[in-house]
C-alpha positions in Angstrom: 14.2 16.1 19.5 14.2 17.4 16.0 17.1 17.8 13.5 17.5 21.5 14.4 18.7 20.4 17.6 20.7 17.2 16.2 22.1 18.9 13.4 23.0 22.5 15.2 24.7 21.6 18.0 26.4 18.5 17.1 27.7 19.3 13.6 29.7 22.5 13.0 30.5 23.5 9.9 30.7 21.1 7.2 33.2 20.2 5.8 32.8 18.1 2.8 29.9 16.2 0.7 30.0 12.7 1.8 30.1 10.0 -0.5 28.0 7.0 -0.2 29.3 3.7 -0.2 29.8 1.2 -2.9 27.1 -1.0 -1.9 24.4 1.6 -1.7 24.0 1.9 1.6 23.2 4.9 3.5 23.3 3.1 6.8 25.5 0.5 8.0 25.7 -1.4 11.4 28.5 -4.2 12.4 28.0 -5.6 15.6 26.8 -2.5 17.1 26.2 -3.0 21.0 24.7 -0.6 23.7 25.0 -1.7 27.0 23.9 0.0 29.7 25.2 0.8 33.2 23.8 -2.3 35.6 24.2 -4.3 32.7 20.9 -3.9 30.5 21.5 -5.1 27.2 19.3 -2.7 25.1 21.0 -3.1 21.5 23.1 -6.9 21.1 25.0 -6.9 17.9 23.5 -5.1 15.6 24.6 -5.8 11.6 22.3 -3.8 9.8 22.0 -2.1 5.9 19.8 0.4 4.5 20.0 0.9 1.0 20.1 4.1 -0.5 16.5 5.2 -1.8 14.6 2.9 0.5 11.8 3.7 3.0 13.4 1.9 5.8 11.0 0.7 8.4 13.2 -0.4 11.9 10.1 -2.0 13.0 10.0 -3.9 16.9 8.0 -3.4 20.7 8.4 -0.4 22.5 11.3 -1.1 24.7 13.3 -3.2 21.6 16.4 -1.2 21.2 15.1 1.3 18.4 15.4 4.9 20.0 19.0 3.5 21.8 20.0 2.0 18.0 19.3 5.7 16.8 21.3 7.9 19.1 24.3 5.8 18.5 23.9 6.3 15.0 23.2 10.3 14.8 26.4 9.9 17.4 24.1 11.6 20.7 25.0 8.3 22.8 28.4 5.6 22.2 28.3 2.4 21.5 29.6 0.2 23.8 31.1 -2.3 20.8 30.5 -2.5 17.1 30.6 0.2 14.2 28.2 2.4 12.6 28.5 4.1 9.0 26.2 6.6 7.9 26.2 7.6 4.5 29.6 5.8 4.0 31.4 7.8 6.9 31.9 6.3 10.6 30.0 7.6 13.5 30.4 9.5 15.7 34.0 10.1 14.6 32.6 11.7 11.0 29.5 14.1 12.8 30.3 17.1 11.5 30.8 16.0 8.0 27.9 13.7 8.0 24.9 15.4 10.4 24.4 18.8 8.1 23.0 15.6 5.1 21.1 14.3 7.5 17.7 14.9 8.8 16.6 13.5 12.0 13.0 14.1 14.4 14.1 11.9 17.7 11.7 11.8 20.4 8.9 13.7 19.1 9.1 17.9 18.2 11.2 20.1 20.6 9.2 23.7 19.1 8.7 27.2 21.1 4.9 27.5 21.6 5.2 31.0 22.1 6.4 31.3 18.4 4.9 30.9 14.9 5.6 27.7 12.8 7.4 30.2 10.5 9.4 32.1 13.3 10.5 28.3 14.7 11.9 27.5 11.6 13.8 30.5 11.2 15.6 29.8 14.6 16.6 26.4 13.7 18.0 27.6 10.5 19.5 30.7 12.2 21.6 27.6 15.0 23.2 25.6 11.2 26.6 26.9 10.7 26.1 26.1 7.0 23.0 27.8 6.8 23.2 31.2 4.2 21.1 33.7 5.9 20.6 35.2 2.6 18.7 33.3 1.6 16.7 31.5 4.8 13.4 32.9 4.6 13.2 31.2 1.3 14.7 28.0 2.8 11.6 28.5 5.6 8.9 29.1 3.0 10.1 26.2 1.1 9.9 23.7 4.4 6.3 24.8 5.3 5.3 24.3 2.0 6.9 21.1 1.6 4.8 19.7 4.7 1.6 21.3 3.8 1.8 24.1 6.6 2.1 27.1 4.4 -1.4 28.5 5.6 -0.5 28.0 9.5 3.1 29.3 9.5 2.0 32.4 11.0 -0.2 30.6 14.0 1.7 29.7 16.9 3.1 26.1 17.3 1.1 26.2 20.7 -1.7 26.5 18.6 -0.9 23.7 16.8 -2.4 19.9 16.5 0.1 17.2 17.2 -0.3 16.3 13.6 0.8 19.7 12.4 3.5 19.5 15.2 5.3 16.4 14.1 4.8 17.9 10.3 6.5 21.0 11.4 9.3 18.8 13.2 9.8 17.0 9.9 9.8 20.4 8.2 12.7 21.8 10.4 14.8 18.4 9.3 14.0 19.4 5.6 15.5 22.9 5.9 18.4 22.0 4.2 19.0 19.4 1.1 18.5 16.2 3.0 20.2 12.5 1.6 19.2 10.9 4.7 15.6 11.7 7.0 15.3 9.6 10.4 12.2 9.6 11.8 11.6 8.3 15.6 8.2 6.7 15.6 6.5 10.1 14.1 2.8 9.0 14.3 3.0 8.1 17.6 -0.3 9.7 20.1 -1.6 11.1 16.5 -5.4 10.5 15.3 -5.6 8.5 12.3 -6.2 12.2 10.5 -2.4 13.0 11.7 -1.4 9.7 10.9 -2.5 9.9 7.5 -0.7 13.0 7.4 2.8 12.4 8.1 2.5 8.5 6.1 1.6 10.8 3.1 4.4 13.0 3.4 6.9 10.5 3.9 5.9 8.8 0.6 6.3 12.4 -0.9 10.0 12.8 0.4 10.5 8.9 -1.0 9.6 10.7 -4.7 12.2 13.0 -4.2 15.0 10.3 -3.2 15.5 10.8 0.3 16.2 7.9 2.1 13.8 7.7 4.8 14.6 5.8 8.0 11.4 5.2 10.0 11.4 3.7 13.2 8.0 2.6 14.3 5.6 -0.3 16.6 3.2 -0.2 14.4 3.4 -2.8 11.5 0.6 -1.1 10.2 2.4 1.7 9.4 5.7 -0.3 7.9 3.4 -2.4 5.5 1.7 1.0 4.3 5.0 3.3 3.3 8.5 0.9 3.8 10.2 -1.0 1.0 12.3 -2.4 3.7 11.9 -3.2 6.9 14.2 -4.9 10.1 12.4 -6.5 12.5 14.1 -6.0 16.3 12.7 -7.5 19.9 14.8 -7.7 23.2 17.9 -5.3 21.6 18.0 -8.0 18.9 18.0 -8.2 15.1 15.6 -10.9 13.6 15.4 -10.1 10.6 15.5 -8.0 7.4 14.5 -7.1 4.0 12.2 -6.1 2.0 8.6 -6.0 3.1 7.8 -8.0 0.2 10.4 -10.7 1.1 9.9 -10.9 4.3 6.0 -11.7 4.0 6.6 -13.7 1.4 8.6 -15.9 3.1 6.0 -16.8 5.9 3.2 -19.7 5.1 -0.3 -17.5 4.8 -3.3 -18.1 6.5 -6.0 -20.6 5.8 -9.6 -18.2 5.9 -13.2 -19.4 5.3 -16.0 -16.7 4.8 -19.1 -18.7 6.2 -22.4 -18.2 7.5 -21.7 -21.2 10.0 -18.3 -20.4 11.6 -18.8 -22.9 14.8 -18.9 -25.6 12.5 -16.5 -24.4 10.2 -14.0 -24.2 13.2 -15.1 -27.8 14.6 -14.4 -29.2 11.1 -10.9 -27.5 10.5 -9.9 -28.4 13.9 -10.7 -32.1 13.3 -8.8 -32.3 10.0 -5.7 -30.8 11.7 -5.9 -27.2 11.0 -4.1 -25.4 14.1 -4.7 -21.7 15.8 -8.4 -22.1 14.4 -10.2 -18.2 15.2 -13.5 -17.2 14.9 -14.3 -13.5 14.1 -18.1 -13.6 13.0 -18.6 -15.2 9.7 -14.7 -15.7 8.9 -12.8 -18.5 10.5 -9.2 -18.7 10.4 -6.1 -21.1 10.9 -2.5 -22.0 10.2 -2.1 -22.9 6.4 -2.7 -26.9 6.0 0.7 -28.9 5.5 1.8 -29.9 2.1 0.3 -33.2 2.2 -3.0 -31.9 3.2 -5.1 -30.7 0.0 -7.2 -27.6 0.0 -9.3 -29.5 -2.6 -10.1 -32.2 0.1 -10.4 -29.2 3.2 -13.2 -27.6 1.4 -14.8 -30.9 0.4 -15.1 -31.9 3.9 -16.4 -28.8 5.0 -19.3 -29.0 2.7 -19.9 -32.8 3.6 -20.4 -31.5 7.0 -22.6 -29.0 6.2 -21.0 -25.6 6.7 -21.6 -23.3 3.9 -19.0 -22.2 2.3 -18.8 -18.3 0.6 -15.0 -18.1 0.4 -12.3 -20.8 0.7 -8.6 -20.1 0.4 -5.0 -19.4 1.6 -4.6 -15.9 2.2 -1.3 -14.0 1.5 1.0 -13.6 4.3 1.2 -10.2 6.0 4.4 -8.7 7.8 2.5 -9.3 10.6 2.0 -12.8 10.0 5.9 -12.8 9.2 6.7 -11.2 12.8 4.6 -13.8 14.9 6.2 -16.5 13.0 10.0 -15.0 13.8 8.9 -14.2 17.7 5.6 -16.1 18.9 4.2 -12.8 19.9 2.6 -9.9 18.3 2.0 -6.2 18.9 0.1 -3.3 17.9 -1.0 -3.5 14.2 -2.3 0.2 14.0 -1.8 1.9 16.9 
């Protein structure tokens, strides 16, 4: 579902300008909950705060409640309990006022394959009751240019690669000025080149002061493009904050590079280092406790005849933070 579908069918005419909240947040939820028939709890008392101007990563394994949350935020389904505001207005009550200022790509692009990319956008724009038909072609050309599809605008959408289809879907969300862009797994199914294209586009949008709310199950994606993130698991929010702070709150890992990895792993285990792993000439483990000096570890390795090429505690990554929070991992790069 793309923004053309969402805003065209759910919003009607825009009735006013949405003001931001005093706290500078564009999305805020309090106790937001969704329980489906049969008792399945998809989202459990979610308290979320998305700062204006951020690229906010909504991170969690598939099935953690991310898409359900987005559908509630966009007014597509009603919550069982709790509240949500977009751009300072309550949802879904303020749909007609809010959604014209929000672009969204939810559950993949919905395109007409028999139409060209340009004609797809013309159709989406014509479905928007707030769009001035006199400037429609200029808006469409501008949106195509913004996502790098000007040269492919006359090609039928069915001939587009998946990355091009995703970019065209994002273009449909950018036909009108948007204060907030909501992207649900925008790189799903893309090859590495397609993923780079979408990530580059997100960075460009953020540079233009558009707040981007990006749902993903890929840790690498969040670390590369996001300024802030929230971590979901099994319908519950585990943590949220700046990406730097989330990683900084986690102890890094001890890393040793050596041509003697088996001996190094044995010595580290004997010294009480846990979670020791060997990958070719690299040995890693949990950072040592405060009472165990790095210099003592290094000296012990040398005494045991281990040839040490590099040694130290690496900065924690977002993956380390997630594993520390949940005791499990998920896709790093897809």
